[in-house]
N, C-alpha and C positions, 0 to 999 in steps of 0.2 A: 653582408657588406664587406668590403675589402678590409683586411687587417693591416692598417698603415704601419704599426710598429713592426710587424713581421716583415712586411715589404721593405721597410727601411733597413732592417738587420740583414736581409739578403743582399742588399746593394751596398751597404756601408763599407764593405771590404775594399771597394774601389777608391775610397777617399784619399788614401796615401799614395796612390799611383804605383802599386806593386808591379813587378815584372813576372812574378811567379806566385801561384797559389798552392800552398801545401795542405791547409785544412781550414774549412769553414764549418762551424758547428751547425748541426741540423736542429730539428725541433725536439731537443732532448736536453733537459737541464743538467743531466749527468755529465755532459761534455761541454758545459758552458764556459768553464774557465780553463784557459790554455796558456801556460807560461813556462819560463826557464827552457828556452827553445834552442837545443844544442844539436847542430847538424855536423856529421863527421863522415869520413870515408871508411868503408869497411875493407878488410884485407882482400875481398873479392872484387873490389872496384865499384861497388854501389855506394850511394849515399843513404845513411840512416838519419832520420830526424827523431830525437828523443825529447820528450817534454813531460811536465807534470800537469795532469788534468784533474779537474774536480767539478762539482756542481757550482761552487764558488769558493774562492780562496778563504781558508780558515774554517770551512764548514765541517771538516773532519773526515772527508772521503777522498783524500789525495791518492792518486795512483799514477804509475808511469806507463806511457805508451810509446810505441815507435811506428814510424811510417818509412817506406822505402822508395827510392828512385834510382833508375839506371841512366837518367839523361839530364838531371838537374831541373827538370820541368814537370814531369808527370809523376804523381805520388800515389801510393796505395792508401787505402783506408787505414787508420791507426789500429794497431794490435796491442792488446793488454800485455804488460810485462810483469808488474808487481803492484801490490798495494790494495786499497779498499776495493771491494766488489760492489756492483750496482746495488744500491739500497743499504749499504753497510756504512757504519760509522766506526772508526778505529781501524787498526791494522794498516795504517797508512804507509805509503812509500812516497817520499817527497824529495824534490830537488836532485834528481839523479844526474850523474855526470859519467861520461864514458872514458875508458882507457883502452886503447888497442895495443896489444902486446906485439913485439916483433915476431913471436912464435905464431901469431894468428888468432889467439883467443881474445875475444872482446869481453871486457868487464864493464859492468855498470854498478857504481857505488851510489848509495842514497841514504837519506835520513830515515831510519826505520822506526816506526811507532811500535813501542813495546808495552804500551799501556800505563807507563809511569810518566807523569808530566811535571816539569819544573817551570820552564819559561812559558811555553805554550805547547799545543798538541802537534804542531807541524815542524817545529825546529828543535824539539827535544826528542832525541832518539839515539839508538845505536847506529853503527855504520853497517847497513845492510849491503849485500852483494848478490848479484846474479851474473852469470857468464854464459857465453855462447861459443861453441866450437864449430858452428856451421854458418858463419857469416851473419849472425843475428837473426836467423830464421826461427830458431827456438832458443829457450833460455832455461838454465839450470839454477836452482837456488843454491847460492854459495854460503848461506848462513850469515853469521855476524863476524865482522872483522874487529878485533880488539882495538880500543882507543886508549891512550894514556890520559891521565887526569892532571889538573893543576889546581891552584888555589882559588880559581874562580868557578869551579864546579860545585854542585850540590854536595854538602858534607857527607851525605849518605851515598856510598858508591853504588847502591842498587839503582839510583837514578842516573839515567844517561846524560850525556853532555847536551848543551844547547848550541847547535852548530849547523852550518850548511856549507857546502861547496857548490857554486853555481856555474863556473866556467869550465871549459875543456882545459885539461892540463897542457903545459908546454914542456919541452925538453930543456934541461939545464945544460951547462957547458960540458958536462960529462955524459950527456945523452940520456939522463934519467928524467922520468916524468915528474913534474911538480905542479901543484895546484894551490891556489889561495883559498883560505877558509875563514869564515866568520865564527867567532865564539862569543855568545852572550853570557854574561855572568849570571849565576844563580841568584834569584832574588834574595836568598838567605845570606849571601855574602857580598852582594853588590852595594855600592854607594847608593844612598837614597836619591833617586832621580826625580827631576820635575815631571809633571804629567806628560803623557804621550808615548806611544810605542817607539817613536824615533829617538827618545832620550834614554833608552835602556842601555846599561853599561855593556860595552862590546869592544873587541880587539880583533886585529887581523893576524891570523896564523897561516902556516903553510904545511902541506903534507907532501912528502916525496915517496915515490913507489920504487924502492931500491932494486927489487928483483922481478918486477912484473913482466919484463920482456921475455923471461924464460917461460912464461905461461903457467905458473904454478897453481896448484889447488889454492883457493882462497885462504885455507887454514895455514898455508905455508908462505903467505905474503909477508914481506918485510917492509914496514913503513917507518919513515922517520918524520917526526913532527918538529917543526921549526918555527921560530928561532930556538936555539939551544937553551936559552934562558927559560923557555916554557911559559913566558908571560904574554908574548904577542906585541904587536905594534899599537901604540896609543895615540889618539888625537883628542885634545880636551874639548869637552862640550862648552859652548859659549857661556861664559859667566860662572862656570863650575870647573875649575882646573883639576879637581880631584876625580872627575867623572870622564871616562873615555868613551867616545862613540866613533869607532873606526871599523868599517865593514866592507865586505865583498871585494877583497883585493884581487885585481887583475894583474897577471904576471906576463912579462915578455923577456926574452933573452937578448941582451945587447951584443953588438959585434965584438966587443972586447971581453965577453964571457961573463959580465956582470948580469944580475937579475934586476929588473926594474918593475916596481909594483905601483899601481895607481889604485886609490880606494875612495869610497864614498864616506862622507862625514855629514855633520849637521851644521857646519860652519858657513855654508853657502859656496864652498869651493872644493875641488878635488885636492887630495893630498897624495904625496908620493914618498917612496923610500927605495933605497938601492942596496943590494947585497953584492959584495965582492968575493964571497966565500961560499957560493952555492946555497945560500939561504941560512947558513949557520948564524950569522949576525946581520943586522940591517942598520942603516943610518937612521937617525932620529927623523921621523916623518916631518915633512915640510909642505907648504902650499905649492901646488903645481902651477907654474906660470907658463906663459907662451915662450918665454926665454928668460935667462938670468936677469933679474931686475925688472922684468916685464910685468904686464898685467896678470893677476891671478885668473885662472880658468874657472868660471862660475859653474856651479852644479847644485841642484837640490839634492836631497838625500835619495839618490837613485843610482843604479848601476852605471859605471863609466868604464867600459872595457877598452882595452888596447889590443890591437891585432898587428902582427908583423906583416909587412908588405914585401920584404926582401930589399936588398941593396941598402941596408941601414935606414930604412923608412918604416914608419908605423902609422896606424890610423887610430885616432881616439873617437869613440862614439859617446856623445854627451848631449845635454839639454840646454846649455848656454844661458842659464839663468840661476840666480842665487837662492831660489825658492820663492821669490816674489815675482809673480807673473800676473799682470792685470790686477784684478781685485783679490787674488789668492796669495796666501802667505806660505812660509816655509813648511808648515805641517799639512798643507793641502795637496798631498801627493797624488790624489786622483786627478788633479788639474794642472799641476806645475811640471810634470814630467813630459814636457813637450815644448816646442818641436824637437826633433832629433837632428843633431849637427854632426859633421865630421871635421876633424882637423888633422892634417898630416904632420907627424913629428919626424924630424931628421936627426940622426945621431951626431953629436958633437963631442968628441972625446976630451976636448979642452974645457968644456963648460962644467960648472958645478952641477947644474941640472942637465944631465946628458942628452935629453931630448929637447929640441927646439921646434916649436909648433908654428905652423902657418895659420892664416886666417880661417876662421870657422866657415863651413859651407852647409847651409840647411839642406837636408836630404828628405825628411819625412815629416808629416804633420797630420793631426786629426782635426785641425781647426777648432779644437776645444769641444768637439761633439762627443759626449759620453755614450757608451753602449756596453752591452754585456752584463753579466750578473752583478758585477761590482759597480756598474755605472761610472766607469773611469774613462778619462780622455787621454791617458798616457800612451806613449808609443816607443817602441824599441827599447823597452826595459827587459833585460836578460836575453839579449840576442846572441848570435854566433856568426862566424864568418868562415867560408870555405873558398878555396881556389881550386876548382874542379873542371877538368877538361877545358882549361883555358879561360874559364869564366869565374870571376870573383863575385861572390854574392854575400850580402848581409841578410841573414835570416832573422826576422824580427816578429815578435808578437805585436799585434795592433790592438791596443786596449785590453790586453790579456784575454783576447777572444779569438780573433783571426790569427792564423799563422801564415806569414807571407815572406817573399824574397824580393830583394832589390839588387840589380847589378850595380856593383861599385867599380865603375870603369876608371881608367886613368884620367879620362876627360872630366868625370865628375869630381875627381880628387884634385884636379888642376895639375896633373902630371903628363898631359898629352905632349908627345914629342920627346918624352924621357923614357929611356929603355928600362930604367929600374922598375921592379914590380914588388 
């Protein structure tokens, strides 16, 4: 008899109306979970797609893979880079992110499982590194990159930090790569949180790669962790002002040289902060609004990346609800991280909030139909964007299962007839 569940899975990738297909899992639970989908251009002019793959998120077998395209459309099968091997638990590589040096060396940094766990097994780890000198065709183990500690880390320095970086870095006003980072407090030093993974104490940090454009050996990298006070940006958990939940900061460079960061919280809204000194210090985080004095931008506890479009314009990818969607509540993240919306932000140097956002436009949805090993209905969580050979694409995970692409045209953004990109 026909396997209706299998037939459904083979066709479900069409639901969101993608323009490009990068990866559809086969009949293999080892490749069932696909997320943190970062696509970038190599020095040789190809596109590489980097993501974290596992049988199911949190099962202990995270590994990094890459796929390649030379035309934005046709993609190779994924190739293993680092992490757990088939049938293995432990030795994980999670949440890899790329940095392409001006010298041509490609680095991938990731949360490296070293067998000591504080917060959990996939966000507690050292900073692992692999690198490639042949355009990402093969990779060399670069070992562990030292990380500083602060008062929110485990008291025993043998235990690594609880951290991830999920987005591609951007260049600051001086041309240095900088990325946003989440740090969770060790349970041994954290404030006592209410129940739920979403209430664990966390802060937004930033890491700058000071000399990476020279292409040094990973042991010779110079990294600066910011802000300089070493505490990170805080947003109070509702009803508990002593508990911070501020995560997954997205960073863009403004035309006036300031850095702007948007971050997810558990308040039902996106929050933001601005730095006028290359990340050394940041303004106190505040609710992100469509404009000064305007309506707050709603968002469940889900990634909310910003991407530069050029010409003083940016695009925000978000879910446009405060965590309450239909019968689901703020903690129901398998169901409230949908649909995916875009809103264009325009730089206004005279505004307190320097980005003014237009009306949200829905781009993608799953219609609430769950699929994949997690049984989730979410879409466009941990995506990325490229502008490659004249085509702007949002690369998005569909239910952390399929990996797809959608053209983000000026028409879809409401910019038709405008030369700015």
